[in-house]
C-alpha positions, -999 to 999 in steps of 0.1 A, spaced: 109 241 361 85 229 335 73 194 330 79 185 293 51 159 293 26 182 308 37 210 284 33 187 255 -3 177 264 -14 212 274 3 232 247 -22 249 224 -26 234 190 -18 256 160 -48 257 136 -66 227 150 -89 209 125 -120 216 145 -118 254 144 -146 268 124 -126 287 98 -102 258 93 -130 232 90 -150 254 66 -121 254 41 -118 216 43 -155 207 42 -159 206 4 -131 180 1 -145 160 31 -180 160 15 -164 147 -17 -147 120 4 -181 108 16 -195 107 -20 -164 88 -32 -167 62 -4 -203 56 -11 -195 51 -48 -168 26 -40 -193 6 -19 -218 7 -47 -192 -7 -72 -187 -38 -50 -224 -42 -42 -230 -44 -79 -203 -71 -82 -217 -94 -55 -189 -87 -30 -194 -91 7 -182 -62 29 -161 -76 57 -153 -58 89 -118 -68 99 -104 -65 135 -77 -39 141 -59 -59 168 -37 -87 154 -11 -112 166 11 -100 138 8 -66 120 25 -80 88 60 -91 80 73 -67 54 108 -53 61 100 -16 60 66 -16 76 65 -4 112 36 -11 135 20 2 167 22 -23 195 -2 -26 224 -8 -49 254 -39 -70 258 -48 -79 294 -69 -110 299 -95 -113 327 -69 -131 348 -44 -103 344 -23 -122 319 -7 -97 294 0 -105 257 14 -84 229 -9 -74 201 -5 -49 172 -27 -25 153 -28 -40 118 -9 -23 89 -34 -39 65 -65 -61 68 -48 -86 44 -43 -115 69 -79 -115 80 -93 -112 45 -73 -142 33 -86 -162 63 -121 -154 51 -112 -165 16 -99 -198 30 -132 -201 49 -152 -199 17 -161 -163 10 -156 -160 -28 -155 -121 -31 -150 -96 -3 -140 -60 3 -132 -40 33 -127 -3 40 -103 -5 69 -86 20 92 -49 9 93 -19 21 112 17 25 102 44 40 124 73 61 112 52 73 83 42 110 81 46 130 48 23 148 25 13 114 11 16 93 43 -2 94 77 1 72 108 -36 63 105 -53 60 71 -79 41 51 -73 12 28 -98 -3 5 -89 -39 0 -107 -64 -22 -102 -100 -31 -115 -124 -58 -112 -161 -54 -103 -181 -85 -98 -150 -106 -66 -137 -123 -48 -106 -110 -53 -89 -143 -90 -85 -135 -80 -62 -106 -66 -37 -132 -101 -36 -148 -115 -31 -113 -92 -1 -108 -104 14 -140 -140 10 -130 -134 24 -96 -116 55 -109 -145 63 -132 -172 60 -106 -151 78 -80 -145 107 -104 -182 109 -112 -190 110 -75 -165 137 -68 -176 157 -99 -139 157 -110 -128 159 -146 -92 148 -138 -69 134 -112 -45 162 -102 -13 164 -81 12 193 -81 8 202 -117 3 167 -131 -30 153 -143 -45 121 -155 -79 113 -170 -98 89 -146 -121 78 -174 -94 69 -199 -89 34 -187 -56 21 -173 -25 15 -194 -3 -15 -186 35 -12 -185 58 -39 -172 85 -31 -147 111 -44 -172 98 -20 -198 98 9 -174 134 3 -164 144 0 -200 125 30 -214 126 54 -184 160 46 -168 179 28 -196 184 -2 -174 183 -38 -185 167 -52 -154 166 -89 -165 204 -88 -167 205 -87 -129 179 -115 -125 197 -145 -138 192 -160 -103 157 -150 -93 164 -158 -56 197 -139 -55 195 -109 -79 229 -96 -89 237 -64 -71 269 -57 -90 251 -58 -124 223 -35 -113 246 -11 -95 267 -6 -126 237 2 -147 222 25 -121 254 45 -118 254 48 -156 219 62 -153 230 88 -128 218 71 -96 241 76 -66 249 42 -51 263 36 -16 287 7 -9 263 -9 15 233 -7 -8 216 -40 -15 201 -50 -48 167 -41 -33 180 -7 -22 192 1 -57 159 -12 -72 140 11 -49 162 41 -57 158 37 -94 120 34 -89 118 66 -68 142 87 -89 135 75 -125 103 55 -127 75 66 -103 75 103 -110 69 96 -147 40 71 -143 3 79 -146 6 111 -167 -24 116 -190 -40 84 -179 -35 60 -149 -7 34 -153 -6 -2 -139 31 -11 -134 30 -48 -139 51 -79 -130 76 -69 -103 108 -90 -97 100 -120 -75 122 -107 -47 101 -75 -45 67 -92 -39 67 -111 -6 30 -120 -8 26 -126 -45 30 -158 -64 56 -161 -92 45 -159 -128 43 -194 -142 57 -181 -176 87 -164 -160 96 -173 -124 120 -144 -122 89 -122 -120 58 -121 -98 21 -115 -103 23 -80 -87 13 -46 -100 10 -11 -87 -14 16 -99 -1 51 -104 -17 84 -113 1 117 -115 33 100 -103 15 89 -71 11 52 -61 -26 45 -55 -28 7 -52 -8 -25 -49 -22 -58 -63 -12 -94 -63 -19 -128 -77 -18 -142 -42 7 -167 -29 -10 -198 -14 20 -219 -7 22 -218 31 58 -232 33 71 -207 8 53 -179 26 69 -188 59 103 -189 42 98 -154 28 85 -141 61 114 -155 80 139 -140 55 122 -106 57 121 -106 95 159 -114 95 164 -84 73 142 -62 95 162 -73 125 194 -63 107 182 -29 96 160 -19 126 168 -42 155 133 -56 156 110 -82 141 73 -89 140 59 -123 150 46 -146 123 9 -154 124 7 -192 124 -30 -191 120 -26 -171 88 -2 -197 74 -27 -225 83 -54 -206 65 -32 -200 35 -28 -237 30 -66 -239 26 -70 -208 6 -82 -211 -31 -62 -194 -59 -71 -157 -56 -62 -121 -65 -62 -92 -41 -54 -55 -39 -51 -26 -15 -60 10 -26 -53 41 -6 -86 59 -2 -71 91 12 -47 94 -18 -75 88 -42 -96 116 -26 -65 138 -27 -61 134 -64 -98 138 -72 -101 170 -52 -67 185 -61 -54 184 -25 -16 185 -20 -15 170 15 -32 139 29 -43 159 60 -65 180 37 -88 151 31 -89 136 67 -117 146 90 -94 146 121 -57 142 115 -35 125 141 -19 152 163 19 156 162 33 171 194 0 187 201 -4 200 165 -30 184 143 -23 201 109 
């Protein structure tokens, strides 16, 4: 009788990343990754940013509904155990540093997300996050344009490429609002469902989505329908020819962003796309600690309903938030950027050592 645990550990891996022939095929992309990372650092050094090293272990891994964390146990010297998590983003630590007086910072952080493994997702990956105190979130779009240019130069790439799609990394970033994208790409009048910014109208959005050919389930929420329209109608058509910043998401879809003063139905949030692939997610940061707690608590109630679990709220983060200056911040997926600049079709093609799955690394 075999031991399934022993078999899992001892089973030979198929095409492990370290085999000479496998590694030789991957080395050109990995070398480009090193040059790209060095170029990213040079961009921030030229802009007087501080590079912060953020701890992986956190009291809370974040409080977004659909993010799943890895949990671990810290044992103190006296043997007392406590639950900690591998962070899903360095955001909480970075904002604490902003509150402490660091005006501009960036971090290249290894982050961890459970239940995520596709050609574009990996359980462990690298996020580039940067923050600007007292600067508008629109400046981050210009940062993205600059970073794409220098990263392309470092990689020796003429274009960003993914599965037959391409975009010019030196053409600047076009800006399209979420409202415009829903109207022009899906034929949906999104504001019609946002009369109440805190309680978007599911019935109105569902009717329009069905008319656009989107299949809707009876138990789909407004957020579910919004996401389905994004995935089926919007995202695949963004960032063709040149990168696109999808601007100003509905307030309910931006848990950590502040609302637009000119239109409280919307938030100061954008996402950067190239070749139909999301590369970055930026915010005008919410600094109202009471409002942030309310949003976290609502999201954790939804997480409990959907997944039967919730993450703790970091009280120290909320205390720092109350002292944080107005700021903008953004997270960019380094692995995806390397993929698009080297023409890779899987994230594992640009990782030095992919995380094994059941004894198989690739």
